[in-house]
N, C-alpha and C positions, 0 to 999 in steps of 0.2 A: 150504782155499782155495776160493774161488768163481771160476769162469771164466765171463765174460760174452762170448758170441759175438755179434757184430753183423755182419749182412750189409751190404755197401756200399750207398750211396744209388743212386738211378736213374742208370744209367751212360750215358756216351758211349763205347761200346765202341771205335769207330774211333780215337779219340784217347786211349783209356785214362784217362779222367777222368770227371767227373760232369756231368750236364746241369744247367741252372739249378734245376730241381726237386730234383735230387740234392743240390746244395749246400745248399738249404733243409732237406732232410731231415737232412743231416749236422748242421746247427745245432740242429734239433729233438731229435735223439738225444743231443746233448751236454747239452742242458737236462734231458732225461730221466735221464741218467746221473750228473749232478753230485752227487747225494746218495748214491751207491752206495759211497762210500769206496774208490774205485779207487786202487790204489797203482802199477800198471804198465799201460802201454798198448802193445799189440803189434799188428802189422798184416802182411798179406801185402805183397809188394813191388810189386803192381800199383798204378798211379796211382789208380784208382777207390777202392781200399781206403784208401790213404794219405790221400787227400783227404777221405774219410769220417771218418778218425780225427783229422784236424787240429783241428777245432773243439773236440772233447773235450779234446785235449791242451792246447790254448791255455787253455781254461777252467780246467783243473785244474793247469796249470803243470807238466806232465809231458812227457818226451820220448816219441817214438814209436819203438819198436824193430821193425824190419822183418825178416822171415824169408821165405825162398823156399819152404819146404815147404807153406805155406798159400796159395800161388798157386792160382788157379782150376783145377779139373780140366778136362781135355779128353777128347774121345771120338772114336771113329771106328775103322775097321777096321785091324787090324795086318797083315792078309794081302792086302788088296785086294778081298776078297769083300764083297758088299753086306750091310749090317746093317740091321735094322729101325730106322726113324727115324734112320738115319745113326749109330746107336749112342747117341743121346740118352738118358741114364739115367732121366730123369723120364718120358718117353714110354714107355720100356721098362717101368718100374714099373707104369704104367697098363695096358699091354698084358698084363703078367703077371697082374694082377688080373682083367682081362677073361677071360683064358684059364683062370682058376681055379688058377694056379700059386701055390705057397707063397712069399710074400714074406719069410717068416721063415726060410727055409732057409739054413743056414750055408754051403751049397755054391753060393751064387749065382755065384761066380767061374767056375764050370765049366759053367753052363747055356748053352744055345744063344745066348742074347742077349748074354752077357758074355765067353765064353771067348776070343774073338778081338778084344775091344774094348779100346782104349787106356785107357779109364777105369779098368780094373782096376789097371794099373800106376800111374796117377795116385793112386788111392785108397791104394795101398800106400806111396807116397811120403809122403802125409799121415799115415798110420798110424805109420810109422817116425819121422817128424819130431815128431809130437805126443808119442810115447813118450819121445823124447830130451828134449823140452822139459819134460814133466812130471817126469822124473827130476831135471832141473836145479832144479825147484821143490819137490822132496822126495817125489815119488811114483814108485816104480819098478814097472814092469810085471812081474807074477809070474803067468804063465799067463793067466787071463782077467781078473784084477783087478790092483789096484795096492797094493803094500806101502807103508805110510806111514813114511817115514824121518824125519819131523819131527813135532813137536807144536806146535800153535798155540793161543795164548790166545784168539784171535778168528780169524774167517775172513778171511785176506787176500783181496782182490778184485782180479782181473786182467781187463782188457778185451782182446778179440781182434777186430780188424776184418778181415773176410775176405770170403768168397763163399758163395753158396748151395751149391755143390758141395763145396768144401773143408771148410766147416763141417759139412755133412752127413756127410762121410767121417770127420771127427774125432769128432763126436758118436757116430756109429755105432760106431766102434772103442772109445771110452771106455766106452760103455754096453753093449757086446757085442750090438749089433743089426746085422742085415745092412744094407749100404749101400742096396740098392734099397728096403727097407722104410722107411728114414729119408727117402729121396727122396720116397716116396709120402706119408709121415706129415707131414713138415715142408716144405711148399712155401714156402721162406723168402721173405718179402717184403722190399722195400728198407728197410734199417735195422731189420729185425726183430731182436728180442733173445731169445736163448736162454741160460739160466743153468744151469750144472752146479755142484754143490757136493760137494767131497771132505770126508771126515771129518777132524776136527781132531786126533784121537788118534793117537799114534804106535803102530806095531805092525802087527797083522794086517790083511789085505785086507778091504775092504768095497766094495759097489757104490755109486758116486756117486749123489746125488739130483739129479733135475731140478726146479729151482725154478720155471722159467718156460720156455715154448716159443713161439718166433716171435711175440713180443709187439710189435705195431705201433701201439699206442694213441696213442703220441706224435705220429703223423702223421694221426690220424683225429679227435681229440677237441678240443673247446674252443678255447682261444687258439692251441694248436699248429696246429690245422686252419686257423684264420684266417691265421696267419703263412705257412703253406705256400701258400695261395691268393692272397697279395698279388701 
């Protein structure tokens, strides 16, 4: 199975929808995705993700299946104590790098930046949710990797419209990478595309492949760029 994670378009956060530019980006990513042989479309329940998924769903004639576990992560202090940058995980990742801290440490949840940060609980919600979702699709978490309960003649392709934070948490968990590292590595742009591919063979665990990371060429090049700027 191939999982295509797509961040939502430029948001109107106040109204939980998209800006005019965001709606154009959603149209552009639909054109980019039309030949990916997508069989299912999933989305977080936020309006900005659902509105980003709608043009692709309409183009492909597929329903959008919405799930709560991929809603955007939140951050902030769980104790009332002041946190660096208010607990913002991307700013924290940059600060950890500036301080020479190991962004690859598996103990990131207990370091001073995260141990009292709400984002840890949000990331855990994403992790548990994506594991349940993957098991429903034939991939059961077994320790660090996923046991393949099915065999595919071809790679089914599933699209997931979500958010920078929740997609980073899901990708980090699936690929066994620390969440702060993925935040620093993939500054998800609006409608940026990241593709993970599970093995088609039934049986033993393997590490998924990353086919593509944060690809936003559909909003930067050629006729797509001209449409975006109309």
